[in-house]
ZAMARGU-4260 file (C-alpha; in steps of 0.2 Angstrom, whole numbers, plus 5000, padded with zeros to 4 digits):
<rodrens>
0) 5487/5430/5420 | 5488/5411/5420 | 5471/5403/5422 | 5477/5388/5432 | 5471/5391/5449
5) 5474/5388/5463 | 5493/5386/5462 | 5505/5387/5477 | 5523/5388/5471 | 5530/5394/5488
10) 5522/5392/5505 | 5514/5409/5509 | 5520/5422/5514 | 5535/5420/5503 | 5551/5430/5504
15) 5545/5445/5494 | 5528/5445/5504 | 5538/5445/5521 | 5549/5459/5515 | 5534/5470/5511
20) 5524/5465/5527 | 5539/5471/5537 | 5540/5488/5528 | 5521/5489/5530 | 5522/5487/5549
25) 5536/5500/5550 | 5528/5513/5538 | 5509/5512/5540 | 5498/5514/5555 | 5492/5497/5561
30) 5475/5502/5566 | 5467/5488/5556 | 5469/5469/5556 | 5473/5459/5540 | 5465/5442/5538
35) 5481/5433/5533 | 5498/5438/5526 | 5492/5440/5507 | 5502/5453/5497 | 5493/5455/5481
40) 5503/5459/5465 | 5490/5456/5451 | 5472/5451/5449 | 5460/5446/5434 | 5442/5440/5435
45) 5442/5429/5451 | 5460/5425/5451 | 5473/5434/5462 | 5492/5432/5461 | 5504/5437/5475
50) 5521/5444/5474 | 5529/5427/5475 | 5519/5420/5461 | 5506/5410/5471 | 5489/5410/5462
55) 5473/5410/5472 | 5454/5410/5469 | 5446/5425/5476 | 5431/5421/5487 | 5429/5439/5495
60) 5430/5451/5480 | 5442/5463/5489 | 5429/5464/5503 | 5413/5463/5491 | 5420/5477/5479
65) 5425/5469/5463 | 5407/5462/5459 | 5411/5463/5440 | 5427/5454/5442 | 5445/5461/5444
70) 5450/5471/5429 | 5434/5469/5420 | 5438/5473/5402 | 5423/5484/5399 | 5426/5494/5415
75) 5445/5496/5411 | 5441/5502/5394 | 5429/5515/5401 | 5441/5521/5414 | 5455/5523/5400
80) 5443/5533/5389 | 5438/5544/5403 | 5456/5547/5409 | 5461/5554/5392 | 5446/5566/5393
85) 5443/5572/5410 | 5450/5566/5427 | 5443/5579/5439 | 5433/5595/5441 | 5424/5596/5457
90) 5406/5592/5454 | 5400/5601/5470 | 5407/5617/5462 | 5404/5615/5444 | 5395/5603/5431
95) 5399/5589/5420 | 5389/5577/5410 | 5396/5561/5417 | 5387/5565/5434 | 5370/5567/5426
100) 5372/5551/5415 | 5378/5542/5431 | 5363/5548/5441 | 5351/5542/5427 | 5359/5525/5427
105) 5358/5523/5446 | 5340/5528/5447 | 5336/5516/5433 | 5341/5501/5445 | 5335/5509/5461
110) 5319/5503/5471 | 5316/5522/5474 | 5304/5527/5460 | 5306/5546/5460 | 5323/5550/5466
115) 5339/5560/5467 | 5357/5556/5469 | 5372/5563/5480 | 5389/5556/5476 | 5402/5552/5489
120) 5419/5544/5490 | 5415/5529/5501 | 5402/5519/5511 | 5405/5528/5527 | 5403/5545/5518
125) 5387/5539/5511 | 5381/5534/5528 | 5386/5552/5535 | 5376/5559/5520 | 5360/5549/5525
130) 5362/5555/5543 | 5363/5573/5538 | 5349/5572/5525 | 5337/5564/5537 | 5340/5576/5551
135) 5341/5591/5539 | 5324/5586/5532 | 5316/5588/5548 | 5326/5604/5552 | 5333/5594/5567
140) 5316/5594/5575 | 5318/5575/5576 | 5335/5572/5584 | 5334/5553/5587 | 5340/5539/5575
145) 5337/5521/5577 | 5350/5508/5571 | 5352/5489/5575 | 5364/5479/5586 | 5376/5469/5575
150) 5376/5483/5562 | 5392/5490/5553 | 5390/5507/5545 | 5408/5513/5544 | 5421/5521/5555
155) 5419/5540/5553 | 5410/5548/5568 | 5392/5547/5562 | 5394/5530/5554 | 5404/5524/5569
160) 5390/5530/5581 | 5378/5520/5571 | 5389/5504/5571 | 5387/5491/5584 | 5396/5476/5577
165) 5412/5474/5588 | 5417/5485/5603 | 5434/5488/5597 | 5427/5498/5583 | 5420/5511/5595
170) 5432/5509/5610 | 5441/5524/5615 | 5432/5536/5604 | 5418/5543/5615 | 5408/5554/5616
175) 5400/5548/5600 | 5386/5557/5590 | 5371/5559/5602 | 5353/5553/5599 | 5357/5536/5592
180) 5347/5521/5599 | 5352/5503/5595 | 5339/5489/5595 | 5341/5470/5592 | 5342/5464/5574
185) 5331/5449/5570 | 5345/5436/5569 | 5335/5419/5567 | 5349/5408/5572 | 5352/5417/5588
190) 5336/5427/5590 | 5338/5440/5605 | 5320/5436/5610 | 5311/5420/5613 | 5305/5414/5597
195) 5301/5397/5589 | 5301/5403/5571 | 5310/5416/5561 | 5294/5426/5558 | 5291/5426/5577
200) 5309/5434/5579 | 5304/5447/5566 | 5288/5451/5575 | 5297/5452/5592 | 5309/5465/5586
205) 5295/5476/5579 | 5285/5473/5595 | 5301/5478/5605 | 5302/5495/5595 | 5284/5499/5598
210) 5282/5494/5616 | 5299/5497/5624 | 5307/5511/5613 | 5292/5521/5608 | 5282/5516/5623
215) 5295/5520/5637 | 5310/5528/5630 | 5307/5541/5615 | 5292/5548/5607 | 5292/5542/5589
220) 5288/5560/5584 | 5306/5564/5589 | 5314/5550/5578 | 5320/5555/5561 | 5327/5539/5554
225) 5328/5520/5555 | 5343/5513/5546 | 5347/5495/5543 | 5357/5484/5532 | 5345/5472/5522
230) 5358/5458/5526 | 5370/5462/5540 | 5387/5461/5533 | 5401/5462/5546 | 5388/5457/5559
235) 5389/5439/5551 | 5379/5439/5534 | 5363/5439/5544 | 5347/5437/5533 | 5331/5444/5543
240) 5315/5435/5542 | 5304/5438/5527 | 5291/5448/5538 | 5303/5460/5545 | 5306/5473/5532
245) 5288/5475/5527 | 5283/5477/5545 | 5297/5489/5548 | 5292/5499/5533 | 5274/5500/5540
250) 5280/5505/5557 | 5291/5519/5550 | 5277/5525/5539 | 5265/5525/5554 | 5275/5537/5563
255) 5282/5548/5549 | 5300/5541/5551 | 5312/5539/5536 | 5319/5522/5532 | 5336/5520/5525
260) 5344/5504/5518 | 5363/5503/5520 | 5367/5494/5504 | 5386/5497/5504 | 5390/5478/5505
265) 5373/5471/5499 | 5371/5482/5484 | 5376/5481/5466 | 5370/5463/5463 | 5379/5455/5477
270) 5362/5447/5483 | 5355/5443/5466 | 5346/5460/5466 | 5352/5477/5462 | 5349/5481/5480
275) 5346/5469/5494 | 5331/5478/5501 | 5322/5473/5484 | 5320/5455/5490 | 5306/5461/5501
280) 5298/5473/5489 | 5301/5487/5501 | 5304/5505/5495 | 5315/5514/5507 | 5317/5533/5508
285) 5336/5533/5507 | 5349/5521/5501 | 5368/5522/5505 | 5379/5513/5493 | 5398/5511/5488
290) 5409/5496/5487 | 5403/5487/5471 | 5397/5503/5463 | 5413/5507/5453 | 5422/5490/5454
295) 5437/5496/5464 | 5437/5514/5461 | 5433/5526/5476 | 5414/5530/5474 | 5398/5530/5484
300) 5381/5537/5483 | 5366/5542/5492 | 5350/5539/5483 | 5334/5546/5490 | 5316/5551/5486
305) 5316/5569/5478 | 5304/5575/5492 | 5318/5571/5505 | 5334/5576/5496 | 5331/5594/5501
310) 5347/5600/5510 | 5349/5618/5507 | 5363/5624/5495 | 5380/5625/5504 | 5375/5613/5518
315) 5383/5598/5511 | 5396/5595/5498 | 5413/5587/5495 | 5428/5589/5483 | 5430/5572/5475
320) 5413/5564/5476 | 5406/5560/5458 | 5424/5559/5451 | 5422/5557/5432 | 5434/5542/5431
325) 5424/5533/5445 | 5408/5537/5437 | 5414/5530/5420 | 5418/5514/5429 | 5401/5514/5438
330) 5392/5516/5421 | 5402/5502/5414 | 5398/5491/5428 | 5379/5494/5427 | 5379/5492/5408
335) 5390/5476/5409 | 5379/5468/5422 | 5363/5472/5413 | 5370/5465/5396 | 5377/5449/5404
340) 5362/5446/5415 | 5373/5444/5430 | 5359/5445/5443 | 5350/5430/5436 | 5366/5420/5436
345) 5370/5425/5454 | 5353/5420/5460 | 5354/5403/5452 | 5372/5399/5458 | 5369/5406/5475
350) 5356/5393/5478 | 5368/5380/5473 | 5381/5386/5484 | 5369/5386/5499 | 5364/5369/5495
355) 5382/5363/5495 | 5385/5369/5512 | 5369/5363/5519 | 5373/5346/5512 | 5391/5347/5519
360) 5384/5350/5537 | 5380/5332/5539 | 5398/5328/5537 | 5406/5344/5545 | 5400/5345/5563
365) 5406/5363/5564 | 5393/5370/5552 | 5378/5377/5563 | 5369/5388/5550 | 5370/5392/5531
370) 5361/5408/5525 | 5361/5421/5512 | 5355/5427/5496 | 5365/5427/5479 | 5384/5428/5483
375) 5381/5435/5500 | 5382/5418/5509 | 5386/5415/5528 | 5392/5398/5535 | 5391/5400/5553
380) 5403/5388/5563 | 5399/5382/5581 | 5407/5371/5593 | 5391/5363/5599 | 5374/5363/5590
385) 5364/5363/5606 | 5373/5378/5614 | 5378/5386/5598 | 5395/5391/5605 | 5404/5401/5592
390) 5419/5392/5584 | 5430/5407/5582 | 5447/5398/5583 | 5441/5385/5571 | 5435/5399/5559
395) 5452/5407/5559 | 5461/5390/5556 | 5449/5386/5541 | 5453/5403/5533 | 5472/5401/5536
400) 5472/5383/5529 | 5462/5388/5514 | 5474/5403/5511 | 5488/5391/5511 | 5479/5380/5498
405) 5475/5395/5487 | 5458/5400/5492 | 5455/5418/5499 | 5440/5416/5510 | 5437/5428/5525
410) 5425/5429/5540 | 5411/5440/5547 | 5403/5441/5564 | 5410/5430/5578 | 5412/5414/5568
415) 5405/5415/5551 | 5413/5411/5535 | 5407/5423/5521 | 5406/5417/5503 | 5407/5432/5492
420) 5416/5429/5476 | 5416/5441/5461 | 5399/5439/5453 | 5407/5434/5437 | 5417/5420/5444
425) 5419/5405/5432 | 5409/5390/5438 | 5424/5379/5437 | 5434/5390/5449 | 5419/5392/5460
430) 5417/5374/5463 | 5436/5371/5465 | 5436/5384/5479 | 5421/5377/5487 | 5428/5360/5487
435) 5444/5366/5495 | 5434/5376/5508 | 5423/5361/5511 | 5437/5349/5514 | 5445/5361/5525
440) 5430/5363/5536 | 5429/5344/5537 | 5447/5343/5542 | 5446/5355/5556 | 5429/5347/5561
445) 5438/5331/5564 | 5453/5338/5573
</rodrens>
């Protein structure tokens, strides 16, 4: 692919793109929303080309998936080698070595010290597995599960029941899975409780769980699981206060409740650590992962403490989980990221990106808050800094204008731009993209 980027040769969507979009609307159920009319033909590294020849800089990684870059050479070679050897043979019915080697690799980067792995096909399926493992561990004697408002855990029934990000994701699908309680997430910029500092916000959420949920609603001895994203993804790239996860871990341990970290978006180096929860030196009981795990191939996993991964034989399985081709990709991703010291790079560059947007805020009145870790950065846009009224329409305008200029940035929450490029993005491309996004924010701020 050409390395000159961005390069717009015809205003998108071009004629080929419009033709495909029209057929898509006729042939595919439109139960999802696209960010803008991008029709991808080819991608390499952090560059995407559409069917009309336009070249873009990718600042979303295919929704935080291609962490090692599009068509990473080491990953592609591993896939080719595996395809010529074995494509499928149902791991939950038979055995193959790739699954064992993959589990060793996963456990080597996990914050769970003594663990086991269960392979899935997606993030939602990993969440479903966490839910079953937790309830099964207690023989369903603890039927309640606590999740957080603003969370996105997926769209299958158990995952959707845990999700509380946007009403449209749940509307029309009740009754949902029973026994799930939602509590506020500590969102420092918009704390749901009266708090002067982020730490006070974290304390208030823990206090609410102790005093109002456990004190007035459900006995903690009936709660099997608390599940949380270390950084809320679809909810707006929300980073909790530093005191929150250590205190949440103490609370769950006090009552014998399992703690699960949903690392589907935050995992595999996205935040500058292998898993987001590692920023707070917390060891969860269960981890759900997917997205970046295989750099674009369908794969997910549940990682859990050995003492907890105890579902009886026959109670949980799948046909395609742990596919050998996907596992080959995952092993190549882990090897590549270790060898190239990707995590250190992402931590360093992520701080520089946050500084860029914080400095930009003095010129761009729309920027209300800048937050994140590594390449999981949220730039929250507001109409007014005092009222913090979300600038939803302005966010859409910034995304569309950036798209027309050749930068693929998307949103999260109500009005937050998410900065989530491939972890391997060349610095020249990164700063080109940031300059375009930044100038576009200033343009829209002035309009």
